[in-house]
Backbone as a chain_set.jsonl record, in Angstrom:
{"seq": "MKTRDSDMPPEEYWETFFDPSLVLWSLGLHQAQGGVVDVGAGYGTFALPAARLTGRQVVAIDIEPEAIDALARKARGEGLVTVKPLLRDVVGEGTGLSEASADIVLLFNILHCEEPMGLLDEAWRILRPGGRVGILHWRRDIPTPRGPNLDIRPSPERCAAWLSAANFDVVVEPRVLPPYHFGMVGRKPAAPSSAGMVNDGPYTVPGVDEH", "coords": {"N": [[0.176, 6.62, 16.024], [-2.885, 4.805, 16.396], [-5.175, 4.524, 13.731], [-8.523, 5.822, 13.237], [-11.418, 3.706, 13.436], [-10.103, 1.237, 12.838], [-9.987, -1.356, 13.669], [-9.53, -4.874, 13.322], [-11.246, -7.727, 12.007], [-11.456, -11.3, 12.844], [-8.886, -13.207, 11.236], [-9.614, -15.263, 9.407], [-12.168, -14.519, 8.624], [-11.719, -11.939, 7.602], [-10.157, -12.505, 5.338], [-12.019, -13.396, 3.519], [-12.995, -11.254, 2.159], [-11.514, -10.425, 0.011], [-9.737, -10.994, -3.09], [-6.631, -11.121, -3.149], [-4.43, -11.367, -5.013], [-5.739, -11.005, -7.45], [-6.665, -8.383, -7.124], [-4.217, -6.96, -7.082], [-3.251, -7.567, -9.654], [-5.323, -6.429, -11.181], [-4.964, -3.735, -10.751], [-2.552, -3.33, -11.89], [-0.362, -3.718, -10.281], [1.124, -5.951, -9.948], [3.623, -6.231, -10.886], [6.871, -4.987, -10.336], [9.567, -2.672, -10.311], [11.25, -2.311, -8.301], [11.506, -1.991, -4.722], [8.623, -2.717, -2.648], [6.225, -1.186, -0.564], [4.035, -1.777, 2.018], [1.655, -0.184, 3.688], [0.202, -0.34, 6.797], [-0.144, -3.14, 6.999], [-1.358, -5.266, 8.322], [-2.664, -8.496, 8.497], [-1.007, -9.315, 6.505], [-2.293, -9.631, 4.159], [-2.071, -8.489, 1.601], [0.634, -7.99, 1.394], [2.058, -10.437, 1.354], [1.11, -11.777, -1.066], [2.033, -9.763, -2.834], [4.785, -10.013, -2.589], [5.125, -12.594, -3.656], [4.198, -12.226, -6.305], [5.697, -10.081, -7.406], [8.342, -10.646, -6.812], [10.007, -9.012, -5.453], [11.536, -7.083, -2.748], [9.422, -6.604, 0.004], [8.351, -4.326, 2.213], [6.551, -4.588, 5.016], [4.473, -2.817, 6.906], [3.186, -2.196, 10.121], [1.285, -1.094, 12.973], [0.652, -2.75, 15.041], [2.035, -4.991, 17.283], [1.378, -7.744, 17.502], [0.299, -8.349, 14.994], [2.51, -7.918, 13.343], [4.277, -9.878, 14.301], [2.851, -12.228, 13.671], [2.707, -11.973, 10.885], [5.402, -12.139, 10.215], [5.923, -14.799, 10.955], [4.288, -16.159, 9.104], [5.48, -15.396, 6.692], [8.026, -16.556, 6.984], [7.232, -19.22, 7.087], [6.377, -19.624, 4.486], [8.679, -19.32, 3.168], [9.306, -16.797, 2.235], [11.595, -14.774, 2.018], [11.935, -12.223, 1.213], [10.074, -10.6, 2.371], [9.75, -8.088, 4.683], [8.842, -7.49, 7.748], [7.816, -4.631, 9.597], [7.591, -2.903, 12.514], [5.868, -0.075, 13.212], [4.645, 3.25, 13.771], [3.207, 4.707, 11.366], [1.54, 6.884, 10.83], [2.118, 8.668, 12.909], [4.925, 8.804, 12.857], [5.931, 8.536, 10.309], [7.324, 6.459, 7.659], [10.023, 5.979, 8.033], [11.728, 5.19, 6.067], [14.05, 5.578, 3.317], [14.273, 8.448, 1.133], [12.847, 8.359, -2.143], [13.08, 5.586, -2.529], [11.424, 3.428, -2.988], [9.391, 1.477, -5.229], [6.696, 0.877, -5.401], [3.97, 1.814, -3.39], [1.585, 0.679, -1.153], [-1.507, 1.741, -0.141], [-3.86, 0.578, 1.35], [-7.152, 0.28, 2.306], [-6.925, 2.314, 4.24], [-7.09, 5.059, 4.001], [-9.127, 6.339, 5.305], [-8.231, 7.477, 7.519], [-7.292, 9.985, 9.993], [-5.603, 11.913, 8.838], [-5.283, 11.756, 5.797], [-3.819, 12.976, 3.72], [-1.319, 13.219, 4.81], [-0.341, 10.575, 4.743], [-0.271, 10.193, 1.976], [1.591, 12.14, 1.258], [3.837, 11.092, 2.498], [4.085, 8.721, 1.072], [4.716, 9.823, -1.438], [7.233, 10.906, -0.797], [8.868, 8.636, -0.33], [8.712, 7.252, -2.68], [10.286, 6.452, -5.773], [10.987, 8.582, -8.636], [8.503, 8.148, -11.041], [7.474, 6.029, -9.664], [4.712, 4.203, -8.11], [1.612, 4.649, -6.351], [-0.741, 2.667, -4.841], [-4.213, 2.61, -4.252], [-6.757, 1.267, -2.303], [-10.071, 0.808, -1.265], [-12.994, 0.441, 0.838], [-16.164, 0.352, -0.71], [-18.743, 2.876, -0.776], [-21.199, 2.971, -1.844], [-22.703, 0.732, -1.734], [-24.051, -1.826, 0.467], [-21.748, -3.096, 2.842], [-19.946, -5.744, 4.47], [-18.02, -5.084, 6.316], [-15.782, -2.377, 7.166], [-15.011, 1.163, 7.579], [-16.997, 3.715, 9.256], [-19.551, 5.254, 7.31], [-19.463, 8.005, 7.337], [-16.8, 8.713, 7.386], [-15.7, 7.307, 5.382], [-13.91, 7.338, 2.433], [-14.813, 8.511, -0.851], [-14.397, 7.338, -4.281], [-14.002, 9.596, -5.889], [-13.093, 11.484, -4.041], [-10.684, 10.311, -3.223], [-9.266, 10.365, -5.644], [-9.043, 13.124, -5.935], [-7.437, 13.698, -3.717], [-5.079, 12.369, -4.525], [-4.326, 13.959, -6.728], [-3.941, 16.395, -5.397], [-1.718, 15.749, -3.926], [0.165, 15.731, -5.845], [0.369, 13.531, -7.512], [-0.017, 11.774, -10.602], [-2.981, 10.462, -11.84], [-3.063, 7.304, -12.913], [-4.327, 4.887, -13.152], [-7.595, 4.88, -13.359], [-10.329, 5.298, -11.005], [-11.811, 2.206, -10.179], [-14.203, -0.429, -9.875], [-13.691, -3.096, -7.675], [-14.758, -6.036, -7.275], [-15.996, -7.917, -4.396], [-16.565, -5.67, -2.792], [-15.017, -3.362, -2.93], [-13.174, -0.487, -4.213], [-10.581, 0.634, -6.408], [-7.543, 2.411, -7.325], [-4.749, 3.981, -8.996], [-1.948, 6.041, -8.51], [0.737, 7.881, -9.998], [4.022, 8.971, -9.365], [5.426, 11.672, -10.957], [7.898, 11.121, -13.445], [11.293, 11.99, -13.171], [13.504, 13.41, -15.355], [16.863, 12.43, -16.065], [20.155, 13.989, -16.216], [20.827, 13.339, -18.742], [18.477, 13.206, -19.952], [17.106, 10.887, -19.569], [15.136, 8.421, -17.854], [15.651, 6.943, -14.752], [15.104, 3.664, -14.187], [15.545, 1.728, -12.236], [17.348, -1.254, -10.972], [15.53, -1.062, -7.802], [15.781, -0.793, -4.274], [14.717, -0.97, -0.838], [16.065, 1.031, 1.357], [17.187, 0.837, 4.796], [16.029, -1.409, 5.709], [17.16, -4.652, 6.13], [18.463, -6.421, 3.341], [18.112, -9.572, 1.8]], "CA": [[-1.106, 6.387, 16.663], [-3.785, 3.946, 15.65], [-6.17, 5.33, 13.036], [-9.908, 5.583, 13.626], [-12.12, 2.589, 12.787], [-9.076, 0.388, 12.23], [-9.982, -2.694, 14.253], [-9.593, -5.948, 12.331], [-11.97, -8.934, 12.419], [-10.604, -12.485, 12.757], [-8.23, -13.317, 9.928], [-10.348, -16.131, 8.487], [-13.281, -13.723, 8.105], [-11.138, -10.858, 6.812], [-9.654, -13.008, 4.057], [-13.118, -13.657, 2.59], [-13.401, -10.009, 1.508], [-10.589, -10.048, -1.045], [-8.86, -11.87, -3.855], [-5.505, -10.185, -3.179], [-3.654, -11.417, -6.262], [-6.555, -10.4, -8.501], [-6.643, -6.939, -6.894], [-2.924, -6.434, -7.526], [-3.242, -7.661, -11.11], [-6.289, -5.492, -11.757], [-4.419, -2.381, -10.631], [-1.235, -3.295, -12.511], [0.645, -3.686, -9.223], [1.704, -7.294, -9.841], [5.002, -6.121, -11.335], [7.566, -3.859, -9.728], [10.969, -2.521, -10.683], [12.005, -2.149, -7.069], [10.848, -2.378, -3.495], [7.21, -2.455, -2.385], [5.943, -0.849, 0.839], [2.623, -1.955, 2.359], [1.402, 0.6, 4.907], [-0.954, -0.931, 7.464], [-0.157, -4.46, 6.347], [-2.267, -6.171, 9.011], [-2.349, -9.922, 8.446], [-0.188, -9.618, 5.339], [-3.234, -10.016, 3.103], [-1.546, -8.056, 0.311], [2.094, -8.007, 1.403], [2.566, -11.752, 0.949], [0.925, -11.928, -2.508], [2.903, -8.831, -3.559], [6.12, -10.62, -2.625], [5.103, -13.714, -4.604], [3.986, -11.779, -7.674], [6.74, -9.184, -7.912], [9.684, -11.15, -6.554], [10.776, -7.916, -4.883], [11.433, -6.872, -1.316], [8.189, -5.966, 0.454], [8.37, -3.86, 3.596], [5.172, -4.669, 5.501], [4.493, -1.976, 8.103], [1.959, -2.141, 10.914], [1.47, -0.553, 14.322], [0.3, -3.775, 16.021], [3.092, -6.004, 17.415], [0.882, -9.099, 17.243], [0.168, -8.503, 13.55], [3.854, -8.03, 12.775], [4.816, -11.193, 14.669], [2.147, -13.249, 12.891], [3.109, -11.821, 9.491], [6.763, -12.665, 10.105], [5.84, -16.261, 10.991], [3.739, -16.634, 7.832], [6.496, -15.203, 5.651], [9.034, -17.605, 7.162], [6.631, -20.498, 6.732], [6.295, -19.721, 3.03], [10.0, -19.106, 2.594], [9.333, -15.486, 1.574], [12.634, -14.019, 2.717], [11.9, -10.826, 0.755], [9.11, -9.854, 3.17], [10.406, -7.484, 5.839], [7.88, -6.853, 8.645], [8.364, -3.468, 10.292], [6.679, -2.346, 13.513], [6.058, 1.379, 13.197], [3.483, 4.125, 13.707], [3.449, 5.511, 10.172], [0.799, 8.14, 10.939], [2.812, 9.561, 13.82], [6.377, 8.862, 12.69], [6.367, 8.249, 8.952], [7.816, 5.088, 7.458], [11.43, 5.853, 8.39], [12.479, 4.71, 4.913], [14.781, 6.62, 2.603], [13.6, 9.112, 0.025], [12.964, 7.813, -3.503], [13.638, 4.246, -2.374], [10.433, 2.389, -3.267], [8.752, 1.528, -6.542], [5.25, 0.816, -5.187], [3.451, 1.937, -2.026], [0.191, 0.262, -1.03], [-2.327, 2.374, 0.889], [-5.067, -0.216, 1.185], [-8.097, 0.352, 3.427], [-6.322, 3.121, 5.296], [-7.232, 6.492, 3.78], [-10.154, 6.934, 6.158], [-7.537, 7.96, 8.712], [-7.508, 11.394, 10.298], [-4.81, 12.779, 7.96], [-4.909, 10.981, 4.602], [-2.79, 13.653, 2.928], [-0.02, 12.904, 5.402], [0.096, 9.296, 4.208], [0.073, 10.369, 0.569], [2.844, 12.885, 1.198], [4.916, 10.165, 2.843], [4.248, 7.855, -0.091], [5.452, 10.619, -2.432], [8.616, 11.053, -0.362], [9.669, 7.414, -0.435], [8.64, 6.684, -4.027], [11.192, 6.944, -6.803], [10.276, 9.162, -9.767], [7.868, 7.101, -11.831], [6.882, 5.026, -8.788], [3.257, 4.218, -8.051], [0.892, 4.423, -5.104], [-2.02, 1.999, -5.045], [-5.254, 2.885, -3.254], [-7.903, 0.362, -2.246], [-10.928, 1.132, -0.117], [-14.364, -0.045, 0.849], [-17.156, 1.16, -1.408], [-19.754, 3.502, 0.069], [-22.455, 3.005, -2.587], [-23.389, -0.538, -1.517], [-23.808, -2.357, 1.811], [-20.538, -3.906, 2.973], [-19.954, -6.435, 5.756], [-17.073, -4.413, 7.206], [-15.392, -1.068, 6.687], [-15.243, 2.264, 8.505], [-18.266, 4.423, 9.19], [-19.735, 5.963, 6.044], [-19.136, 9.419, 7.511], [-15.366, 8.928, 7.16], [-15.268, 6.436, 4.294], [-13.723, 8.215, 1.275], [-15.33, 8.101, -2.154], [-13.37, 7.326, -5.322], [-13.721, 10.965, -6.332], [-12.286, 12.132, -3.012], [-9.332, 9.748, -3.292], [-8.633, 10.897, -6.849], [-8.697, 14.521, -5.639], [-6.272, 13.665, -2.838], [-3.912, 12.036, -5.337], [-3.94, 15.144, -7.488], [-3.438, 17.392, -4.458], [-0.389, 15.296, -3.506], [1.008, 15.833, -7.047], [0.404, 12.292, -8.285], [-0.84, 11.62, -11.791], [-3.853, 9.286, -11.756], [-2.765, 6.495, -14.101], [-5.402, 3.9, -13.206], [-8.782, 5.571, -12.867], [-11.093, 4.494, -10.038], [-12.557, 1.077, -10.742], [-14.793, -1.339, -8.906], [-13.0, -4.366, -7.467], [-15.796, -6.785, -6.558], [-17.382, -7.449, -4.293], [-16.85, -4.582, -1.861], [-13.987, -2.335, -2.93], [-12.729, 0.191, -5.423], [-9.147, 0.885, -6.377], [-6.964, 3.31, -8.32], [-3.292, 4.074, -8.883], [-1.298, 7.298, -8.866], [2.161, 7.772, -10.326], [4.885, 10.127, -9.146], [6.002, 11.996, -12.264], [9.292, 10.745, -13.643], [12.22, 13.105, -13.286], [14.572, 13.061, -16.299], [18.243, 12.614, -15.641], [20.849, 15.01, -16.984], [20.883, 12.892, -20.13], [17.12, 13.153, -20.463], [16.592, 9.534, -19.418], [14.547, 8.121, -16.551], [16.272, 5.797, -14.103], [14.033, 2.728, -13.857], [15.885, 0.702, -11.262], [16.499, -1.779, -9.898], [15.411, -0.274, -6.591], [15.562, -1.495, -3.016], [14.217, -0.088, 0.218], [17.068, 1.145, 2.422], [16.683, 0.877, 6.144], [15.629, -2.764, 6.068], [18.171, -5.539, 5.57], [18.092, -7.175, 2.141], [18.721, -10.912, 1.795]], "C": [[-1.964, 5.485, 15.781], [-4.876, 4.789, 15.008], [-7.577, 4.935, 13.476], [-10.508, 4.443, 12.803], [-11.15, 1.627, 12.118], [-9.017, -1.007, 12.821], [-10.207, -3.747, 13.171], [-10.438, -7.099, 12.867], [-11.016, -10.117, 12.412], [-10.099, -12.696, 11.336], [-9.037, -14.149, 8.936], [-11.522, -15.392, 7.854], [-12.772, -12.62, 7.182], [-10.736, -11.337, 5.418], [-10.779, -13.289, 3.063], [-13.514, -12.416, 1.796], [-12.591, -9.693, 0.255], [-10.12, -11.258, -1.842], [-7.594, -11.047, -4.081], [-4.712, -10.192, -4.487], [-4.427, -10.764, -7.397], [-6.583, -8.881, -8.355], [-5.345, -6.345, -7.424], [-2.803, -6.481, -9.042], [-4.142, -6.6, -11.735], [-5.778, -4.059, -11.733], [-3.039, -2.262, -11.278], [-0.098, -3.264, -11.514], [1.275, -5.055, -8.997], [3.146, -7.322, -10.315], [5.62, -4.877, -10.719], [9.01, -3.857, -10.207], [11.858, -2.345, -9.468], [11.141, -2.508, -5.886], [9.4, -1.936, -3.398], [7.055, -2.163, -0.896], [4.44, -0.95, 1.062], [2.382, -1.293, 3.704], [0.105, 0.112, 5.547], [-1.188, -2.34, 6.97], [-1.066, -5.467, 7.035], [-1.792, -7.611, 8.979], [-1.4, -10.283, 7.304], [-1.022, -10.013, 4.138], [-2.713, -9.662, 1.723], [-0.021, -8.103, 0.256], [2.639, -9.341, 0.899], [2.327, -12.014, -0.541], [1.806, -10.987, -3.325], [4.316, -9.387, -3.653], [6.173, -11.764, -3.63], [5.05, -13.217, -6.041], [5.161, -10.983, -8.214], [8.138, -9.755, -7.78], [10.589, -10.108, -5.918], [10.653, -7.88, -3.365], [10.135, -6.13, -1.002], [8.343, -5.612, 1.924], [6.924, -3.755, 4.055], [5.11, -3.986, 6.857], [3.142, -2.034, 8.809], [2.298, -1.647, 12.304], [1.245, -1.601, 15.403], [1.396, -4.838, 16.115], [2.614, -7.413, 17.092], [0.756, -9.351, 15.735], [1.532, -8.693, 12.902], [4.462, -9.399, 13.081], [4.169, -12.295, 13.826], [2.557, -13.191, 11.425], [4.505, -12.399, 9.279], [6.756, -14.191, 10.107], [5.32, -16.811, 9.664], [4.768, -16.51, 6.707], [7.583, -16.272, 5.76], [8.49, -18.955, 6.733], [6.529, -20.71, 5.237], [7.646, -19.548, 2.36], [10.132, -17.78, 1.866], [10.32, -14.578, 2.311], [12.651, -12.553, 2.288], [10.904, -9.987, 1.529], [9.785, -9.386, 4.452], [9.364, -6.802, 6.726], [8.54, -5.73, 9.443], [7.298, -2.904, 11.218], [6.903, -0.839, 13.582], [4.705, 2.084, 13.132], [3.695, 5.086, 12.543], [2.741, 6.86, 10.265], [1.569, 9.138, 11.803], [4.265, 9.801, 13.501], [6.844, 8.76, 11.246], [6.894, 6.828, 8.84], [9.241, 4.892, 7.96], [12.301, 5.367, 7.251], [13.086, 5.885, 4.146], [13.942, 7.228, 1.491], [13.86, 8.377, -1.287], [13.519, 6.39, -3.501], [12.687, 3.127, -2.752], [9.851, 2.577, -4.664], [7.234, 1.539, -6.437], [4.964, 1.01, -3.7], [1.979, 1.554, -2.054], [-0.448, 0.99, 0.148], [-3.712, 1.753, 0.779], [-5.906, -0.148, 2.458], [-7.568, 1.191, 4.58], [-6.587, 4.614, 5.143], [-8.472, 7.1, 4.439], [-9.533, 7.504, 7.429], [-7.725, 9.469, 8.866], [-6.778, 12.323, 9.326], [-4.363, 12.008, 6.715], [-3.832, 11.647, 3.764], [-1.402, 13.407, 3.502], [0.527, 11.589, 4.881], [0.498, 9.423, 2.742], [1.364, 11.161, 0.406], [4.031, 11.988, 1.539], [5.16, 9.182, 1.702], [5.047, 8.569, -1.178], [6.946, 10.681, -2.078], [9.437, 9.807, -0.63], [9.614, 6.776, -1.818], [9.712, 7.285, -4.927], [10.375, 7.703, -7.847], [9.753, 8.059, -10.685], [7.249, 6.004, -10.996], [5.383, 5.24, -8.618], [2.737, 4.015, -6.637], [-0.452, 3.806, -5.448], [-2.974, 2.307, -3.902], [-6.357, 1.839, -3.409], [-8.751, 0.786, -1.067], [-12.306, 0.53, -0.302], [-15.273, 0.905, 0.085], [-18.161, 1.75, -0.406], [-21.113, 3.533, -0.607], [-23.242, 1.715, -2.47], [-23.199, -0.943, -0.058], [-22.553, -3.221, 1.805], [-20.507, -4.546, 4.354], [-19.001, -5.838, 6.782], [-16.804, -3.021, 6.646], [-15.707, 0.018, 7.686], [-16.612, 2.895, 8.304], [-18.365, 5.208, 7.89], [-19.358, 7.437, 6.145], [-17.666, 9.708, 7.225], [-14.832, 8.073, 6.02], [-15.106, 7.272, 3.014], [-14.331, 7.631, 0.011], [-14.186, 8.004, -3.15], [-12.999, 8.73, -5.786], [-12.844, 11.707, -5.328], [-10.843, 11.615, -3.06], [-8.578, 10.262, -4.516], [-8.208, 12.349, -6.629], [-7.492, 14.595, -4.71], [-4.998, 13.334, -3.61], [-3.42, 13.258, -6.095], [-3.35, 16.214, -6.574], [-2.038, 17.049, -3.967], [0.588, 15.225, -4.677], [1.229, 14.509, -7.764], [-0.44, 12.448, -9.55], [-1.69, 10.362, -11.633], [-3.669, 8.484, -13.047], [-3.679, 5.285, -14.23], [-6.603, 4.561, -12.553], [-9.548, 4.683, -11.888], [-11.91, 3.412, -10.725], [-13.074, 0.202, -9.618], [-13.985, -2.63, -8.881], [-13.916, -5.23, -6.612], [-15.214, -7.669, -5.464], [-17.557, -6.119, -3.567], [-15.937, -3.362, -1.988], [-13.885, -1.595, -4.262], [-11.224, 0.422, -5.286], [-8.734, 1.845, -7.475], [-5.462, 3.385, -8.069], [-2.849, 5.471, -9.296], [0.175, 7.055, -9.14], [2.862, 9.086, -9.996], [5.563, 10.464, -10.467], [7.483, 11.657, -12.322], [10.14, 11.986, -13.818], [13.335, 12.718, -14.245], [15.939, 13.298, -15.697], [18.885, 13.701, -16.493], [20.95, 14.642, -18.446], [19.493, 12.785, -20.736], [16.493, 11.782, -20.355], [16.027, 9.384, -18.014], [15.203, 6.876, -15.994], [15.18, 4.861, -13.621], [14.493, 1.568, -12.989], [17.073, -0.134, -11.67], [16.553, -0.917, -8.632], [15.239, -1.201, -5.402], [15.066, -0.477, -2.01], [15.255, -0.028, 1.319], [16.412, 1.195, 3.797], [16.182, -0.463, 6.642], [16.605, -3.711, 5.386], [17.646, -6.291, 4.367], [18.811, -8.509, 2.195], [18.665, -11.459, 0.386]], "O": [[-1.776, 5.423, 14.566], [-5.443, 5.669, 15.656], [-7.79, 3.85, 14.019], [-10.157, 4.24, 11.641], [-11.348, 1.242, 10.965], [-8.1, -1.769, 12.516], [-10.974, -3.538, 12.231], [-10.361, -7.419, 14.053], [-9.862, -9.96, 12.011], [-10.794, -12.404, 10.363], [-9.138, -13.792, 7.763], [-11.837, -15.61, 6.684], [-13.329, -12.396, 6.108], [-10.958, -10.636, 4.431], [-10.513, -13.41, 1.867], [-14.295, -12.519, 0.85], [-12.946, -8.78, -0.49], [-10.105, -12.385, -1.347], [-7.486, -10.349, -5.089], [-4.365, -9.132, -5.007], [-3.848, -10.05, -8.215], [-6.53, -8.165, -9.354], [-5.366, -5.341, -8.135], [-2.304, -5.536, -9.652], [-3.76, -5.949, -12.707], [-6.124, -3.259, -12.603], [-2.422, -1.199, -11.219], [1.008, -2.837, -11.844], [1.895, -5.288, -7.96], [3.825, -8.338, -10.162], [4.966, -3.84, -10.597], [9.595, -4.908, -10.472], [13.078, -2.242, -9.592], [10.16, -3.239, -6.02], [8.997, -0.928, -3.979], [7.682, -2.818, -0.063], [3.661, -0.287, 0.377], [2.845, -1.778, 4.737], [-0.956, 0.144, 4.924], [-2.297, -2.694, 6.569], [-1.505, -6.428, 6.404], [-0.668, -7.918, 9.379], [-1.031, -11.448, 7.157], [-0.527, -10.651, 3.209], [-2.883, -10.431, 0.776], [0.553, -8.241, -0.825], [3.579, -9.368, 0.104], [3.255, -12.437, -1.231], [2.281, -11.365, -4.396], [4.972, -9.248, -4.685], [7.147, -11.897, -4.372], [5.771, -13.723, -6.902], [5.578, -11.186, -9.355], [9.029, -9.395, -8.548], [11.803, -10.296, -5.851], [9.799, -8.541, -2.773], [9.794, -5.148, -1.662], [8.451, -6.494, 2.776], [6.162, -2.933, 3.546], [5.63, -4.506, 7.844], [2.091, -1.935, 8.176], [3.435, -1.758, 12.762], [1.603, -1.379, 16.56], [1.667, -5.522, 15.128], [3.345, -8.194, 16.482], [1.071, -10.441, 15.259], [1.692, -9.531, 12.014], [5.091, -10.008, 12.216], [4.856, -13.187, 13.328], [2.736, -14.229, 10.788], [4.759, -13.071, 8.28], [7.499, -14.813, 9.348], [5.838, -17.804, 9.154], [4.906, -17.408, 5.877], [8.013, -16.829, 4.75], [9.189, -19.742, 6.096], [6.586, -21.845, 4.763], [7.755, -19.619, 1.136], [10.973, -17.642, 0.978], [9.929, -13.731, 3.115], [13.307, -11.73, 2.926], [10.883, -8.767, 1.366], [10.325, -10.191, 5.211], [9.028, -5.643, 6.483], [9.673, -5.863, 9.903], [6.233, -2.478, 10.769], [7.979, -0.378, 13.961], [3.754, 1.59, 12.527], [4.29, 6.151, 12.71], [3.285, 7.873, 9.826], [1.658, 10.318, 11.463], [4.806, 10.861, 13.819], [8.039, 8.885, 10.98], [6.906, 6.084, 9.821], [9.635, 3.77, 8.279], [13.497, 5.151, 7.442], [12.676, 7.033, 4.314], [13.018, 6.598, 0.976], [14.946, 7.844, -1.512], [14.326, 6.028, -4.358], [13.108, 1.973, -2.83], [9.823, 3.683, -5.204], [6.554, 2.132, -7.275], [5.645, 0.432, -2.853], [1.217, 2.051, -2.884], [0.006, 0.874, 1.286], [-4.621, 2.335, 0.186], [-5.433, -0.476, 3.546], [-7.734, 0.836, 5.747], [-6.33, 5.372, 6.078], [-8.825, 8.246, 4.161], [-10.251, 7.964, 8.318], [-8.251, 10.136, 7.976], [-7.276, 13.407, 9.02], [-3.192, 11.648, 6.596], [-3.012, 10.959, 3.156], [-0.417, 13.388, 2.763], [1.722, 11.481, 4.605], [1.489, 8.833, 2.313], [2.151, 10.877, -0.498], [5.1, 12.108, 0.941], [6.306, 8.849, 1.398], [5.954, 7.984, -1.771], [7.807, 10.53, -2.945], [10.571, 9.896, -1.101], [10.383, 5.859, -2.106], [10.006, 8.478, -4.85], [9.166, 7.486, -7.936], [10.492, 7.147, -11.055], [6.567, 5.13, -11.533], [4.851, 6.304, -8.935], [3.34, 3.304, -5.832], [-1.21, 4.353, -6.248], [-2.593, 2.269, -2.732], [-6.823, 1.568, -4.516], [-8.229, 1.09, 0.006], [-12.727, 0.17, -1.402], [-15.162, 2.124, 0.22], [-18.391, 1.191, 0.666], [-22.078, 4.048, -0.042], [-24.329, 1.599, -3.036], [-22.277, -0.454, 0.595], [-22.325, -3.988, 0.869], [-20.993, -3.951, 5.316], [-19.158, -6.061, 7.982], [-17.515, -2.55, 5.759], [-16.567, -0.16, 8.548], [-17.293, 2.64, 7.31], [-17.372, 5.765, 7.422], [-18.975, 8.05, 5.148], [-17.319, 10.831, 6.86], [-13.638, 8.111, 5.723], [-16.083, 7.863, 2.553], [-14.362, 6.415, -0.176], [-13.106, 8.537, -2.895], [-11.831, 9.02, -6.043], [-11.958, 12.469, -5.715], [-9.896, 12.394, -2.951], [-7.387, 10.561, -4.433], [-7.139, 12.761, -7.082], [-6.622, 15.449, -4.885], [-3.956, 13.947, -3.38], [-2.224, 13.551, -6.099], [-2.369, 16.866, -6.934], [-1.258, 17.94, -3.63], [1.703, 14.724, -4.531], [2.174, 14.376, -8.541], [-1.444, 13.16, -9.561], [-1.157, 9.297, -11.32], [-4.064, 8.922, -14.127], [-3.793, 4.714, -15.315], [-6.625, 4.775, -11.341], [-9.43, 3.458, -11.934], [-12.603, 3.66, -11.712], [-12.465, 0.103, -8.553], [-13.641, -3.185, -9.924], [-13.869, -5.173, -5.383], [-14.076, -8.126, -5.575], [-18.604, -5.487, -3.71], [-16.079, -2.414, -1.216], [-14.429, -2.019, -5.282], [-10.676, 0.405, -4.184], [-9.474, 2.068, -8.433], [-4.97, 2.906, -7.047], [-3.312, 6.013, -10.299], [0.782, 6.14, -8.585], [2.364, 10.168, -10.305], [6.223, 9.6, -11.045], [8.224, 11.88, -11.364], [9.758, 12.919, -14.524], [14.06, 11.763, -13.964], [16.149, 14.234, -14.925], [18.246, 14.266, -17.38], [21.135, 15.509, -19.3], [19.329, 12.338, -21.872], [15.46, 11.524, -20.973], [16.391, 10.126, -17.101], [15.301, 5.861, -16.684], [14.405, 5.223, -12.736], [13.867, 0.508, -13.014], [17.762, 0.221, -12.627], [17.494, -0.151, -8.423], [14.627, -2.263, -5.511], [15.002, 0.72, -2.291], [15.328, -0.94, 2.142], [15.242, 1.549, 3.936], [15.938, -0.645, 7.835], [16.851, -3.586, 4.187], [16.504, -6.751, 4.371], [19.976, -8.579, 2.586], [19.12, -12.576, 0.138]]}, "num_chains": 1, "name": "protein.A"}
């Protein structure tokens, strides 16, 4: 199902709200040891830069067919064969990806949805041990040109509490990402192997063809 307050403005206007590469760098999400999953990818604002920066497969998931079609065209136009658009209702159906298959999950501008813990639980499921979930959201302490209603807009403290409740360790504390957003990162605790070592990849995202 489509989440509340999720309508998108025209792409040219939307793109003025972010410096996507700077956001990913600021949160330490510009490097990955395996696949990246962008939930609610929209126009590909972050999926495409993530593919360029990490050089990894990026599964870009959205519920809107038009958004997925446009994202696929942009990825082809840039020669980004590692970007895999996926049409799916993540809130209602999950990602459909394999357990412990991703290194980074992006939950950007989406945790105002009706069941944010469901998205975080799904991120936990598909992340490998040691994998990271990035959160970005509109600030509620300043006027912003877009964003969901303040009544449902989560605060940094609320997002940090959700991360902890979902068993993530907060490894990048909430920080302001000018002009209108804040971000943070949680990590799924690493599980030692029988030899006491952590398997750090490489990782791919099963369920989507790799080229």
